[in-house]
PDB file of N, CA, C and O in Angstrom:
ATOM      1  N   MET A   1      -4.177   5.791   1.902  1.00  0.00           N
ATOM      2  CA  MET A   1      -4.311   6.271   3.267  1.00  0.00           C
ATOM      3  C   MET A   1      -5.375   5.406   3.960  1.00  0.00           C
ATOM      4  O   MET A   1      -6.440   5.153   3.397  1.00  0.00           O
ATOM      5  N   SER A   2      -5.082   4.969   5.155  1.00  0.00           N
ATOM      6  CA  SER A   2      -6.031   4.141   5.911  1.00  0.00           C
ATOM      7  C   SER A   2      -7.199   4.986   6.411  1.00  0.00           C
ATOM      8  O   SER A   2      -7.114   6.212   6.481  1.00  0.00           O
ATOM      9  N   ILE A   3      -8.269   4.318   6.751  1.00  0.00           N
ATOM     10  CA  ILE A   3      -9.438   5.016   7.306  1.00  0.00           C
ATOM     11  C   ILE A   3      -9.066   5.737   8.590  1.00  0.00           C
ATOM     12  O   ILE A   3      -9.614   6.796   8.894  1.00  0.00           O
ATOM     13  N   PHE A   4      -8.132   5.164   9.344  1.00  0.00           N
ATOM     14  CA  PHE A   4      -7.731   5.767  10.615  1.00  0.00           C
ATOM     15  C   PHE A   4      -6.978   7.069  10.381  1.00  0.00           C
ATOM     16  O   PHE A   4      -7.210   8.057  11.078  1.00  0.00           O
ATOM     17  N   ALA A   5      -6.080   7.073   9.405  1.00  0.00           N
ATOM     18  CA  ALA A   5      -5.347   8.293   9.071  1.00  0.00           C
ATOM     19  C   ALA A   5      -6.294   9.328   8.470  1.00  0.00           C
ATOM     20  O   ALA A   5      -6.144  10.525   8.712  1.00  0.00           O
ATOM     21  N   THR A   6      -7.256   8.874   7.698  1.00  0.00           N
ATOM     22  CA  THR A   6      -8.238   9.776   7.096  1.00  0.00           C
ATOM     23  C   THR A   6      -9.062  10.466   8.175  1.00  0.00           C
ATOM     24  O   THR A   6      -9.327  11.665   8.083  1.00  0.00           O
ATOM     25  N   ILE A   7      -9.465   9.720   9.193  1.00  0.00           N
ATOM     26  CA  ILE A   7     -10.228  10.300  10.302  1.00  0.00           C
ATOM     27  C   ILE A   7      -9.415  11.384  10.991  1.00  0.00           C
ATOM     28  O   ILE A   7      -9.924  12.473  11.257  1.00  0.00           O
ATOM     29  N   SER A   8      -8.172  11.093  11.275  1.00  0.00           N
ATOM     30  CA  SER A   8      -7.298  12.059  11.949  1.00  0.00           C
ATOM     31  C   SER A   8      -7.114  13.315  11.102  1.00  0.00           C
ATOM     32  O   SER A   8      -7.222  14.433  11.605  1.00  0.00           O
ATOM     33  N   THR A   9      -6.837  13.125   9.823  1.00  0.00           N
ATOM     34  CA  THR A   9      -6.623  14.256   8.919  1.00  0.00           C
ATOM     35  C   THR A   9      -7.873  15.118   8.808  1.00  0.00           C
ATOM     36  O   THR A   9      -7.794  16.345   8.872  1.00  0.00           O
ATOM     37  N   ARG A  10      -9.024  14.479   8.643  1.00  0.00           N
ATOM     38  CA  ARG A  10     -10.287  15.213   8.511  1.00  0.00           C
ATOM     39  C   ARG A  10     -10.599  15.995   9.787  1.00  0.00           C
ATOM     40  O   ARG A  10     -11.020  17.150   9.729  1.00  0.00           O
ATOM     41  N   ARG A  11     -10.390  15.356  10.938  1.00  0.00           N
ATOM     42  CA  ARG A  11     -10.638  16.014  12.220  1.00  0.00           C
ATOM     43  C   ARG A  11      -9.784  17.265  12.347  1.00  0.00           C
ATOM     44  O   ARG A  11     -10.275  18.324  12.740  1.00  0.00           O
ATOM     45  N   LYS A  12      -8.516  17.141  12.016  1.00  0.00           N
ATOM     46  CA  LYS A  12      -7.594  18.277  12.119  1.00  0.00           C
ATOM     47  C   LYS A  12      -7.955  19.373  11.122  1.00  0.00           C
ATOM     48  O   LYS A  12      -7.873  20.559  11.444  1.00  0.00           O
ATOM     49  N   THR A  13      -8.353  18.982   9.913  1.00  0.00           N
ATOM     50  CA  THR A  13      -8.754  19.950   8.892  1.00  0.00           C
ATOM     51  C   THR A  13      -9.954  20.769   9.363  1.00  0.00           C
ATOM     52  O   THR A  13     -10.041  21.968   9.097  1.00  0.00           O
ATOM     53  N   LEU A  14     -10.871  20.113  10.062  1.00  0.00           N
ATOM     54  CA  LEU A  14     -12.063  20.802  10.574  1.00  0.00           C
ATOM     55  C   LEU A  14     -11.795  21.569  11.869  1.00  0.00           C
ATOM     56  O   LEU A  14     -12.667  22.284  12.362  1.00  0.00           O
ATOM     57  N   GLY A  15     -10.590  21.419  12.419  1.00  0.00           N
ATOM     58  CA  GLY A  15     -10.244  22.135  13.647  1.00  0.00           C
ATOM     59  C   GLY A  15     -10.937  21.582  14.880  1.00  0.00           C
ATOM     60  O   GLY A  15     -11.223  22.316  15.826  1.00  0.00           O
ATOM     61  N   ILE A  16     -11.205  20.282  14.864  1.00  0.00           N
ATOM     62  CA  ILE A  16     -11.887  19.629  15.986  1.00  0.00           C
ATOM     63  C   ILE A  16     -10.848  18.872  16.816  1.00  0.00           C
ATOM     64  O   ILE A  16     -10.054  18.110  16.264  1.00  0.00           O
ATOM     65  N   SER A  17     -10.849  19.072  18.115  1.00  0.00           N
ATOM     66  CA  SER A  17      -9.930  18.337  18.980  1.00  0.00           C
ATOM     67  C   SER A  17     -10.432  16.905  19.157  1.00  0.00           C
ATOM     68  O   SER A  17     -11.599  16.613  18.898  1.00  0.00           O
ATOM     69  N   GLN A  18      -9.557  16.032  19.592  1.00  0.00           N
ATOM     70  CA  GLN A  18      -9.969  14.662  19.870  1.00  0.00           C
ATOM     71  C   GLN A  18     -11.048  14.635  20.940  1.00  0.00           C
ATOM     72  O   GLN A  18     -12.001  13.861  20.851  1.00  0.00           O
ATOM     73  N   ASN A  19     -10.897  15.476  21.945  1.00  0.00           N
ATOM     74  CA  ASN A  19     -11.882  15.545  23.023  1.00  0.00           C
ATOM     75  C   ASN A  19     -13.247  15.994  22.493  1.00  0.00           C
ATOM     76  O   ASN A  19     -14.277  15.429  22.857  1.00  0.00           O
ATOM     77  N   ASP A  20     -13.244  17.014  21.633  1.00  0.00           N
ATOM     78  CA  ASP A  20     -14.503  17.487  21.041  1.00  0.00           C
ATOM     79  C   ASP A  20     -15.155  16.399  20.194  1.00  0.00           C
ATOM     80  O   ASP A  20     -16.369  16.204  20.247  1.00  0.00           O
ATOM     81  N   LEU A  21     -14.345  15.695  19.418  1.00  0.00           N
ATOM     82  CA  LEU A  21     -14.874  14.615  18.574  1.00  0.00           C
ATOM     83  C   LEU A  21     -15.495  13.522  19.436  1.00  0.00           C
ATOM     84  O   LEU A  21     -16.545  12.974  19.101  1.00  0.00           O
ATOM     85  N   ALA A  22     -14.841  13.217  20.537  1.00  0.00           N
ATOM     86  CA  ALA A  22     -15.375  12.209  21.459  1.00  0.00           C
ATOM     87  C   ALA A  22     -16.736  12.647  21.998  1.00  0.00           C
ATOM     88  O   ALA A  22     -17.682  11.859  22.015  1.00  0.00           O
ATOM     89  N   GLU A  23     -16.833  13.886  22.431  1.00  0.00           N
ATOM     90  CA  GLU A  23     -18.097  14.397  22.975  1.00  0.00           C
ATOM     91  C   GLU A  23     -19.194  14.448  21.915  1.00  0.00           C
ATOM     92  O   GLU A  23     -20.335  14.071  22.181  1.00  0.00           O
ATOM     93  N   MET A  24     -18.857  14.907  20.735  1.00  0.00           N
ATOM     94  CA  MET A  24     -19.857  15.062  19.676  1.00  0.00           C
ATOM     95  C   MET A  24     -20.338  13.721  19.123  1.00  0.00           C
ATOM     96  O   MET A  24     -21.481  13.602  18.682  1.00  0.00           O
ATOM     97  N   SER A  25     -19.472  12.724  19.145  1.00  0.00           N
ATOM     98  CA  SER A  25     -19.835  11.423  18.577  1.00  0.00           C
ATOM     99  C   SER A  25     -20.364  10.440  19.614  1.00  0.00           C
ATOM    100  O   SER A  25     -20.967   9.427  19.260  1.00  0.00           O
ATOM    101  N   GLY A  26     -20.141  10.732  20.890  1.00  0.00           N
ATOM    102  CA  GLY A  26     -20.547   9.794  21.928  1.00  0.00           C
ATOM    103  C   GLY A  26     -19.602   8.608  22.056  1.00  0.00           C
ATOM    104  O   GLY A  26     -19.961   7.578  22.627  1.00  0.00           O
ATOM    105  N   VAL A  27     -18.409   8.754  21.529  1.00  0.00           N
ATOM    106  CA  VAL A  27     -17.377   7.716  21.587  1.00  0.00           C
ATOM    107  C   VAL A  27     -16.328   8.183  22.588  1.00  0.00           C
ATOM    108  O   VAL A  27     -16.009   9.371  22.638  1.00  0.00           O
ATOM    109  N   SER A  28     -15.796   7.277  23.375  1.00  0.00           N
ATOM    110  CA  SER A  28     -14.835   7.682  24.406  1.00  0.00           C
ATOM    111  C   SER A  28     -13.564   8.271  23.793  1.00  0.00           C
ATOM    112  O   SER A  28     -13.173   7.925  22.678  1.00  0.00           O
ATOM    113  N   LEU A  29     -12.938   9.164  24.543  1.00  0.00           N
ATOM    114  CA  LEU A  29     -11.689   9.781  24.107  1.00  0.00           C
ATOM    115  C   LEU A  29     -10.624   8.715  23.874  1.00  0.00           C
ATOM    116  O   LEU A  29      -9.869   8.799  22.906  1.00  0.00           O
ATOM    117  N   ALA A  30     -10.555   7.729  24.739  1.00  0.00           N
ATOM    118  CA  ALA A  30      -9.563   6.658  24.573  1.00  0.00           C
ATOM    119  C   ALA A  30      -9.771   5.925  23.249  1.00  0.00           C
ATOM    120  O   ALA A  30      -8.806   5.564  22.576  1.00  0.00           O
ATOM    121  N   THR A  31     -11.029   5.707  22.881  1.00  0.00           N
ATOM    122  CA  THR A  31     -11.325   5.028  21.614  1.00  0.00           C
ATOM    123  C   THR A  31     -10.920   5.889  20.430  1.00  0.00           C
ATOM    124  O   THR A  31     -10.360   5.383  19.458  1.00  0.00           O
ATOM    125  N   ILE A  32     -11.196   7.177  20.501  1.00  0.00           N
ATOM    126  CA  ILE A  32     -10.786   8.103  19.427  1.00  0.00           C
ATOM    127  C   ILE A  32      -9.276   8.046  19.248  1.00  0.00           C
ATOM    128  O   ILE A  32      -8.780   7.925  18.128  1.00  0.00           O
ATOM    129  N   LYS A  33      -8.551   8.133  20.356  1.00  0.00           N
ATOM    130  CA  LYS A  33      -7.078   8.092  20.289  1.00  0.00           C
ATOM    131  C   LYS A  33      -6.590   6.781  19.694  1.00  0.00           C
ATOM    132  O   LYS A  33      -5.687   6.775  18.858  1.00  0.00           O
ATOM    133  N   ASN A  34      -7.175   5.680  20.116  1.00  0.00           N
ATOM    134  CA  ASN A  34      -6.769   4.373  19.591  1.00  0.00           C
ATOM    135  C   ASN A  34      -7.058   4.252  18.101  1.00  0.00           C
ATOM    136  O   ASN A  34      -6.237   3.731  17.347  1.00  0.00           O
ATOM    137  N   ILE A  35      -8.213   4.729  17.678  1.00  0.00           N
ATOM    138  CA  ILE A  35      -8.573   4.670  16.264  1.00  0.00           C
ATOM    139  C   ILE A  35      -7.576   5.465  15.434  1.00  0.00           C
ATOM    140  O   ILE A  35      -7.113   4.988  14.397  1.00  0.00           O
ATOM    141  N   GLU A  36      -7.244   6.657  15.874  1.00  0.00           N
ATOM    142  CA  GLU A  36      -6.317   7.496  15.108  1.00  0.00           C
ATOM    143  C   GLU A  36      -4.909   6.907  15.072  1.00  0.00           C
ATOM    144  O   GLU A  36      -4.141   7.193  14.153  1.00  0.00           O
ATOM    145  N   ARG A  37      -4.571   6.099  16.050  1.00  0.00           N
ATOM    146  CA  ARG A  37      -3.274   5.423  16.044  1.00  0.00           C
ATOM    147  C   ARG A  37      -3.325   4.092  15.304  1.00  0.00           C
ATOM    148  O   ARG A  37      -2.295   3.448  15.104  1.00  0.00           O
ATOM    149  N   GLY A  38      -4.522   3.684  14.898  1.00  0.00           N
ATOM    150  CA  GLY A  38      -4.668   2.419  14.197  1.00  0.00           C
ATOM    151  C   GLY A  38      -4.607   1.223  15.122  1.00  0.00           C
ATOM    152  O   GLY A  38      -4.281   0.113  14.702  1.00  0.00           O
ATOM    153  N   VAL A  39      -4.928   1.460  16.396  1.00  0.00           N
ATOM    154  CA  VAL A  39      -4.877   0.407  17.409  1.00  0.00           C
ATOM    155  C   VAL A  39      -6.295  -0.089  17.684  1.00  0.00           C
ATOM    156  O   VAL A  39      -7.240   0.700  17.710  1.00  0.00           O
ATOM    157  N   GLY A  40      -6.435  -1.374  17.883  1.00  0.00           N
ATOM    158  CA  GLY A  40      -7.737  -1.932  18.237  1.00  0.00           C
ATOM    159  C   GLY A  40      -8.555  -2.271  17.007  1.00  0.00           C
ATOM    160  O   GLY A  40      -8.085  -2.197  15.872  1.00  0.00           O
ATOM    161  N   ASN A  41      -9.776  -2.640  17.272  1.00  0.00           N
ATOM    162  CA  ASN A  41     -10.691  -3.053  16.217  1.00  0.00           C
ATOM    163  C   ASN A  41     -12.064  -2.455  16.516  1.00  0.00           C
ATOM    164  O   ASN A  41     -12.935  -3.138  17.056  1.00  0.00           O
ATOM    165  N   PRO A  42     -12.263  -1.172  16.163  1.00  0.00           N
ATOM    166  CA  PRO A  42     -13.533  -0.523  16.493  1.00  0.00           C
ATOM    167  C   PRO A  42     -14.687  -1.141  15.717  1.00  0.00           C
ATOM    168  O   PRO A  42     -14.510  -1.637  14.604  1.00  0.00           O
ATOM    169  N   SER A  43     -15.855  -1.106  16.311  1.00  0.00           N
ATOM    170  CA  SER A  43     -17.041  -1.630  15.633  1.00  0.00           C
ATOM    171  C   SER A  43     -17.414  -0.709  14.477  1.00  0.00           C
ATOM    172  O   SER A  43     -17.023   0.457  14.433  1.00  0.00           O
ATOM    173  N   PHE A  44     -18.165  -1.256  13.565  1.00  0.00           N
ATOM    174  CA  PHE A  44     -18.670  -0.488  12.434  1.00  0.00           C
ATOM    175  C   PHE A  44     -19.507   0.682  12.941  1.00  0.00           C
ATOM    176  O   PHE A  44     -19.415   1.790  12.413  1.00  0.00           O
ATOM    177  N   GLU A  45     -20.320   0.436  13.962  1.00  0.00           N
ATOM    178  CA  GLU A  45     -21.170   1.478  14.538  1.00  0.00           C
ATOM    179  C   GLU A  45     -20.336   2.631  15.098  1.00  0.00           C
ATOM    180  O   GLU A  45     -20.689   3.796  14.919  1.00  0.00           O
ATOM    181  N   THR A  46     -19.244   2.313  15.766  1.00  0.00           N
ATOM    182  CA  THR A  46     -18.372   3.346  16.331  1.00  0.00           C
ATOM    183  C   THR A  46     -17.766   4.200  15.223  1.00  0.00           C
ATOM    184  O   THR A  46     -17.755   5.427  15.315  1.00  0.00           O
ATOM    185  N   VAL A  47     -17.271   3.558  14.194  1.00  0.00           N
ATOM    186  CA  VAL A  47     -16.670   4.295  13.075  1.00  0.00           C
ATOM    187  C   VAL A  47     -17.735   5.153  12.387  1.00  0.00           C
ATOM    188  O   VAL A  47     -17.455   6.290  12.006  1.00  0.00           O
ATOM    189  N   GLU A  48     -18.937   4.629  12.228  1.00  0.00           N
ATOM    190  CA  GLU A  48     -20.022   5.407  11.618  1.00  0.00           C
ATOM    191  C   GLU A  48     -20.338   6.664  12.421  1.00  0.00           C
ATOM    192  O   GLU A  48     -20.558   7.727  11.841  1.00  0.00           O
ATOM    193  N   LYS A  49     -20.364   6.555  13.745  1.00  0.00           N
ATOM    194  CA  LYS A  49     -20.641   7.713  14.598  1.00  0.00           C
ATOM    195  C   LYS A  49     -19.597   8.803  14.383  1.00  0.00           C
ATOM    196  O   LYS A  49     -19.926   9.982  14.259  1.00  0.00           O
ATOM    197  N   ILE A  50     -18.345   8.391  14.342  1.00  0.00           N
ATOM    198  CA  ILE A  50     -17.243   9.347  14.160  1.00  0.00           C
ATOM    199  C   ILE A  50     -17.318   9.986  12.782  1.00  0.00           C
ATOM    200  O   ILE A  50     -17.206  11.205  12.652  1.00  0.00           O
ATOM    201  N   LEU A  51     -17.506   9.171  11.758  1.00  0.00           N
ATOM    202  CA  LEU A  51     -17.564   9.701  10.397  1.00  0.00           C
ATOM    203  C   LEU A  51     -18.744  10.648  10.210  1.00  0.00           C
ATOM    204  O   LEU A  51     -18.641  11.628   9.473  1.00  0.00           O
ATOM    205  N   SER A  52     -19.854  10.365  10.865  1.00  0.00           N
ATOM    206  CA  SER A  52     -21.019  11.231  10.773  1.00  0.00           C
ATOM    207  C   SER A  52     -20.697  12.633  11.273  1.00  0.00           C
ATOM    208  O   SER A  52     -21.061  13.623  10.638  1.00  0.00           O
ATOM    209  N   VAL A  53     -20.020  12.714  12.398  1.00  0.00           N
ATOM    210  CA  VAL A  53     -19.626  14.013  12.953  1.00  0.00           C
ATOM    211  C   VAL A  53     -18.688  14.740  11.988  1.00  0.00           C
ATOM    212  O   VAL A  53     -18.744  15.963  11.859  1.00  0.00           O
ATOM    213  N   LEU A  54     -17.829  13.979  11.317  1.00  0.00           N
ATOM    214  CA  LEU A  54     -16.849  14.562  10.402  1.00  0.00           C
ATOM    215  C   LEU A  54     -17.418  14.830   9.010  1.00  0.00           C
ATOM    216  O   LEU A  54     -16.706  15.304   8.125  1.00  0.00           O
ATOM    217  N   GLY A  55     -18.710  14.523   8.817  1.00  0.00           N
ATOM    218  CA  GLY A  55     -19.332  14.765   7.520  1.00  0.00           C
ATOM    219  C   GLY A  55     -18.892  13.776   6.462  1.00  0.00           C
ATOM    220  O   GLY A  55     -18.831  14.107   5.278  1.00  0.00           O
ATOM    221  N   MET A  56     -18.589  12.566   6.887  1.00  0.00           N
ATOM    222  CA  MET A  56     -18.115  11.528   5.971  1.00  0.00           C
ATOM    223  C   MET A  56     -19.020  10.309   6.083  1.00  0.00           C
ATOM    224  O   MET A  56     -19.828  10.206   7.007  1.00  0.00           O
ATOM    225  N   GLU A  57     -18.880   9.401   5.149  1.00  0.00           N
ATOM    226  CA  GLU A  57     -19.626   8.151   5.217  1.00  0.00           C
ATOM    227  C   GLU A  57     -18.779   7.031   4.620  1.00  0.00           C
ATOM    228  O   GLU A  57     -17.821   7.272   3.885  1.00  0.00           O
ATOM    229  N   ILE A  58     -19.155   5.820   4.950  1.00  0.00           N
ATOM    230  CA  ILE A  58     -18.473   4.649   4.415  1.00  0.00           C
ATOM    231  C   ILE A  58     -19.239   4.178   3.193  1.00  0.00           C
ATOM    232  O   ILE A  58     -20.465   4.069   3.217  1.00  0.00           O
ATOM    233  N   SER A  59     -18.517   3.906   2.140  1.00  0.00           N
ATOM    234  CA  SER A  59     -19.165   3.321   0.968  1.00  0.00           C
ATOM    235  C   SER A  59     -18.423   2.045   0.603  1.00  0.00           C
ATOM    236  O   SER A  59     -17.218   1.916   0.820  1.00  0.00           O
ATOM    237  N   PHE A  60     -19.153   1.133   0.059  1.00  0.00           N
ATOM    238  CA  PHE A  60     -18.582  -0.153  -0.316  1.00  0.00           C
ATOM    239  C   PHE A  60     -18.661  -0.315  -1.819  1.00  0.00           C
ATOM    240  O   PHE A  60     -19.647   0.061  -2.454  1.00  0.00           O
ATOM    241  N   LYS A  61     -17.610  -0.877  -2.372  1.00  0.00           N
ATOM    242  CA  LYS A  61     -17.598  -1.183  -3.793  1.00  0.00           C
ATOM    243  C   LYS A  61     -17.436  -2.693  -3.910  1.00  0.00           C
ATOM    244  O   LYS A  61     -16.475  -3.276  -3.407  1.00  0.00           O
ATOM    245  N   VAL A  62     -18.382  -3.298  -4.574  1.00  0.00           N
ATOM    246  CA  VAL A  62     -18.332  -4.732  -4.771  1.00  0.00           C
ATOM    247  C   VAL A  62     -17.825  -4.975  -6.182  1.00  0.00           C
ATOM    248  O   VAL A  62     -18.320  -4.386  -7.143  1.00  0.00           O
ATOM    249  N   ARG A  63     -16.845  -5.837  -6.295  1.00  0.00           N
ATOM    250  CA  ARG A  63     -16.317  -6.121  -7.623  1.00  0.00           C
ATOM    251  C   ARG A  63     -16.463  -7.602  -7.916  1.00  0.00           C
ATOM    252  O   ARG A  63     -16.515  -8.435  -7.011  1.00  0.00           O
ATOM    253  N   ASN A  64     -16.526  -7.895  -9.154  1.00  0.00           N
ATOM    254  CA  ASN A  64     -16.595  -9.279  -9.598  1.00  0.00           C
ATOM    255  C   ASN A  64     -15.164  -9.817  -9.656  1.00  0.00           C
ATOM    256  O   ASN A  64     -14.351  -9.281 -10.409  1.00  0.00           O
ATOM    257  N   PRO A  65     -14.833 -10.844  -8.897  1.00  0.00           N
ATOM    258  CA  PRO A  65     -13.459 -11.351  -8.894  1.00  0.00           C
ATOM    259  C   PRO A  65     -13.046 -11.967 -10.234  1.00  0.00           C
ATOM    260  O   PRO A  65     -11.866 -12.232 -10.461  1.00  0.00           O
ATOM    261  N   PHE A  66     -14.014 -12.191 -11.111  1.00  0.00           N
ATOM    262  CA  PHE A  66     -13.708 -12.775 -12.412  1.00  0.00           C
ATOM    263  C   PHE A  66     -13.444 -11.745 -13.492  1.00  0.00           C
ATOM    264  O   PHE A  66     -12.984 -12.079 -14.584  1.00  0.00           O
ATOM    265  N   ASP A  67     -13.741 -10.479 -13.179  1.00  0.00           N
ATOM    266  CA  ASP A  67     -13.456  -9.409 -14.128  1.00  0.00           C
ATOM    267  C   ASP A  67     -11.964  -9.177 -14.203  1.00  0.00           C
ATOM    268  O   ASP A  67     -11.290  -9.088 -13.176  1.00  0.00           O
ATOM    269  N   LYS A  68     -11.452  -9.079 -15.399  1.00  0.00           N
ATOM    270  CA  LYS A  68     -10.026  -8.766 -15.570  1.00  0.00           C
ATOM    271  C   LYS A  68      -9.882  -7.262 -15.645  1.00  0.00           C
ATOM    272  O   LYS A  68     -10.594  -6.591 -16.392  1.00  0.00           O
ATOM    273  N   GLN A  69      -8.966  -6.749 -14.875  1.00  0.00           N
ATOM    274  CA  GLN A  69      -8.779  -5.293 -14.852  1.00  0.00           C
ATOM    275  C   GLN A  69      -7.591  -4.876 -15.630  1.00  0.00           C
ATOM    276  O   GLN A  69      -7.294  -3.684 -15.711  1.00  0.00           O
TER     277      GLN A  69
END
């Protein structure tokens, strides 16, 4: 599942409207809609603001490309 679909699913699970998420995160409603549709290229800061409201965070996993899995 993409981060965009995850945001939409989490928002709906919490019962938060797109408009409410926009107000709570300080991100425009148009940006919220675009993110949930997977349109555009939101900044890391914008995604962090949204995830913070949703009680989520971004984590990174660094792997060694030489490790055989």
